[in-house]
N, C-alpha and C positions, 0 to 999 in steps of 0.2 A: 231315547227312552229306554230304560232297562226293563227287561222281562225275566223274572227269575234270577236277578243278579247279573244278567248278560245284556250288553247294549244291543238293541235292535237296530240294525243299519237301515231297515226299510221303513222306519217311522216317517210319516208324511212331513214334508217341510212346512205345509200349511202357510204358504206365502200368498197373502191375499192380493198382492200387487201383480205378481207374475205367476199365473196359474200353471204355466208350463213347468215350473220348478217344484210342483207339489210332490213329484215322485223322482226317484233316482233313475238314471239311465244305465244301460248295460255296462258301459265302460267303467262306471263308478264301483261296480261290484266284481270286476274281473281281476282285482288284485288279491293276493293271498291274505287271508284273515287268520287271526289266532283261533285255534280249534276250540269249538264248544259243541256240546251235545245238540243244542237247539239250532245252531247254524252251521253244523259240520258239513252239511250238503253243499255249502257254497264252494268247497274245495273242488267240486265237480262241475263248476260253471265253465263251459267251453270257451277257449280263447279264439278258436277258429271253428267255423261251422259253415254249412251250406244247407239250402233247402231243396237240393236237387235229388229228392227221393219221393216216392209215392206218398208216404205218410205226411210229409211236410211241404209238398209242392204247392199247396194253396197259399203258402207264405212267400213264394218265390217272386211274385210280381205284385206291385201296388198300383192298382188301376183306379184313378180318380175320375169322377164324372161330375158335371155341373148339375145341381139339383133344379127342381122345377120352380123354386121360390127364391127370390132375393139373390140370385146368382151365387149361391153358396156351392162349396165343393165337398164331395163325400166319397168314401170308398164305395165301389159299386156293391149293390145289395147282395148279390150272390157270393162275392168274396167275403163280405162282412159276416154273413151267416156261416160260411165255411170256417172263418176264424173263430167265431163263437163256438162252433161244434168242436174244433180242435182244442180250444181252451177247456171246454167241458170234459173232453176225453182225458187230457193230461191231469186235470184236477181230480177227476174220479179215480184214475189209475193211482195217483199219489195217495189219495185217501184210503183206497182199498189196501194197498201194500202197507201203508203206515199203520192201519188198524190191525193188520195181521202180525206185523213184526214188532209192534209196540215200541216204535222209535219216537223219541221226543223231537218233533220237528216244528219249528215256527216258520210258517209260510209267508211269503211276501204278497203284495197285491197282485191282482190278475192283469193280464194284458189289456183287458177291456177298461181298466182304470184310465187309460190314455184316450178313451172316448172314440175308439175306431168305428163305432156305429153311428156317430153323430156328424153333422155337417160342420165345415170349417169356412171361415170368412175368406180365406185366400188359398190358392193352390200351394203356395210355399209353406204356409203354416200347416196345411193338411198333410203334405208329404213329410214334414218334420215330425208331427205327432204320430202319424201312421208308421213311420220308420222306428220310432221309439217303441210302439206297441209290437211291431214285428219282431224287434230284437228281444223284447221282454219274454216272448215265448221260449227263448233259449234258457232263461232262468228257471222256468217251470220244467223244461226238459232236464235240467240239472237235478232237480228234486227227484224226478223219476229215475234218473241215472243212478243217483246215490242209493235209492231204495232198492234198485235192482242189485247193486253191489252188496248191500246188506243182506238181501235175500240169498244171494249166492253163498254168502258166508254162513248164514244160519241154516239154510235148507239144503245147501250143497246142490246136488242134482236129483231130480225126481224122475223116475223112469216111466214113461208111457209106452205101452206095448206097441201102439200104432206108430209112434214117432221116434222111438229110441230115447236117448237122453236129452231132456230139455230142461230149461231153467225152472226152479221151483216157483218163481213169480208167475211164470206162464200158466202153471196149473192153478194157482190162486185166482188169477184173473179169469181163467176159463170157467172155474167153478162159480165165480161171481157173475157169470153171464156175459162176459165181454165177447164181442165178435172176434172169432179166430182169424179172420182175414186181417183185421186191424192189428191183432197181436203178432201175426206172422210178419206184417210190415214193420212192426216195432223191432222184431228180432233181426230183420234184414237191414235195418237202417244203421247209419253210422252211430246212432245214439247208444246202441248196445255193444259196440265192438271194443270199447275201452282201448282205442287204438292210439299209438303215439302220433299218428297223423292228425289227431284231434286233441291238441294239448289243452289242459284245464288249468284253472286258477291256482290250484294247490293250496297248501295250508302251512301255518307256522305253529310249532309245538314247543313245549318246555319238556325236555326229556328227563328232567329231574323231578318233575311234578306231574306224573301220569297216573290217572285213574285206571285201575285194572280193567274196567269196563270199556275204556276207550279203545279205538282201533290202534294197532301197532304200526310202526313205520313200514314194516314189510307188507302189511295189509294195503296201505296206500300205494306202495310201489307195485303191488300185484295188479292194480288197476291204472297204472301209469299216472298216478297223482303225485306231483312233486311235493316234497316236504322240506321245510326249512327249520333249522334249529341252531341254537347257539352252541359253540364248542370252545370253551375257555377253561380256565384253571379248575373251576368247580366240576365241570364235566370230566376233565382229565382225571381228577382225583376220584370221582365216583366210578369211573371206568375200571379202576384198579380192583374194585371189589364186586363189580357187576358185569357179567359177561354180556348181557343184552346191551348195556350202554357201551361197553367196549367195542361191540360189533358195529356201532354207529360212528366210530372215530373216523375222521377224514383221512384219506390216503395222503402220503407225504407230498405228492405233487399238487394237492389241493391248497396247500399252504402257500401264501405269497411271501416272497423274500425281498428285503430292501435292496 
């Protein structure tokens, strides 16, 4: 389905026969996509990640227990509530930053769309669906990650007397009433490091048809986001009259030779 002229990759499959196929899985959205304002955040979807940090440790283990009725299987109640709380936290942070930075972002479905609060008929199907829900939190982390990067660009650094230089998004969320313990955990997590140890999906662009409001190639590279673009005769010709395009020319050893 198109939204605003852009294909929405998260539109439900609506498969009445196989309900498990109603939503995409993480691996389906970890490939680089053509850049668009609405879905540009997908470039920040991590390819590698772990939940071994305080903020996301609730996702580390999937504990399934037998329910009291019909021998059904379900995520234990405490973990299910913790997942809901984390989902709410990520969604609210994304909404707060998005409303402040005025970025056009089309968001996907929530992890709870995989029914992690409901019982399953078998242990196997339960683990499969809960695993999909667990991984889908990474997609929402990518939205927050992207908005943090946008905030770093627009707001630069805001100085707090007590804390020294901290990100502008931290001030925004503090003023919106977010718990600073959670925000400190967010700062310390791998999510905010933009580290090469956490590679992301990246994006594909057309360097000859770039809106001036779109991020530059150097902006992506500053956050260790890979960028792919075509370099053929049209780009070579354009580079002769455009220094910015010329700077994107591949190095000689990048060309393959027969």
